[in-house]
C-alpha positions, 0 to 999 in steps of 0.5 A: 488477508484482508487489507485496507490501504489509506494514503494520508497527507499530514497537516501543513504545520508539521514537518514530515520528521515531527509528524512521523514520530508524533503519529508513531506515539499518537496513533501507533497506541491506539491501534494497539489498543483497538487490535486488543479488542477489536477483528483488527490483525494488523496495523503498518504504516509506511513513510515516505522517503526522502529520496524519491524516484524522479523520472522513469526510463520511456519502456515504463509506460507514463509517468507515475503522478507526483508523491501527493502524500505522506504516509499509507497506513494499511490495516489488515484483517483475517476476512471481509466479516471481520472488517464489516465488524470493525467498521461496525464498531464505530473506532474509525470515528475515534481515530479520525477525532485524534487525528485532528492537528495531525492528518489533513482533513481526516473526516474525508478519509477513504480507506480503499478494501482488497485482498492480499496475498504474497506473489512472490517471497523469500527469508527475510534478512535478519537486521535490527531496523525498526523499518523496513523499505519498500516501493509501494504502487498502484496498478490499473488493469486494462480496460478489456478484463474484469478484476477476475482475469486481472488478478488470474494473469497475474497470479498465474503467469506474471507471478512467475517472472516476479519469482525469478526477481525475488530469487535473483535481485535486491526484492524479497517479498512481493505482496498485491493487494487486488481490489474489492472494488469497495471502501471504507468510508467516514460519515457523520454517523459512523464508517460503512463499506461502500462501492469503490472504482479505484486502482485494482491492486496495491503493491508492496515490494520489500527490498534488501536494506542498504538499497539504493532503490533509485539507482534500481529504477534506472535499469529497464525492466526485462523485456519478457515482464515488459511484454507480459504486463502489456497482456493485463496492465494498462499503462495509460493510467499514472500510477501511484508510486514512492519509496517508503518506510514500513513501521509494523506497529501491531 
């Protein structure tokens, strides 16, 4: 599955709650319509929760950057060709126009492109809540590795440790979108796919309903996990990380 990841800041005139409900009512309706007539396969909007991780133990590397966004918007496509076709329709310009007064500087929106894979998963818990609780995290590879080596180590070796974590802990699903080195960039005459050198992977880590994720991050990672992360993750680059509530729009 091809996915685009966009970090969103709300318009300064809106509270976090007003922004969330206005987004779901207006943009949610537009995305649902676009999915009927374009190759768009899915849309998820995640909103930053009120309780966030303020600090990390030293064994987690450098502290994350402050949460400087209010939401993350993820679009899904079956193939990269479908994404290119969707970009060519010009629909993103219409989306940006409707965002005025809702999203801060919508015309400068950047959507990073990645190939999303399920790293570990078990049956999703049944519940009647409209949202899923998760942690989102950007990851950077070691400087001596290319994207292929980075992905290969993660999916061949590190994946085994994450599968154990999902079986035994509060997480029930981990998705990783590996960067394709491209982004969707809005321009005055439309949108285009252009090269990008940003984060190398984007993680969605879904937790069981009611999990206290703030408390969970106070527990140090297992030594074997830390040792393996040193084999492919660059700890010197701060991550963007937030506890979020995901709404599946399409």
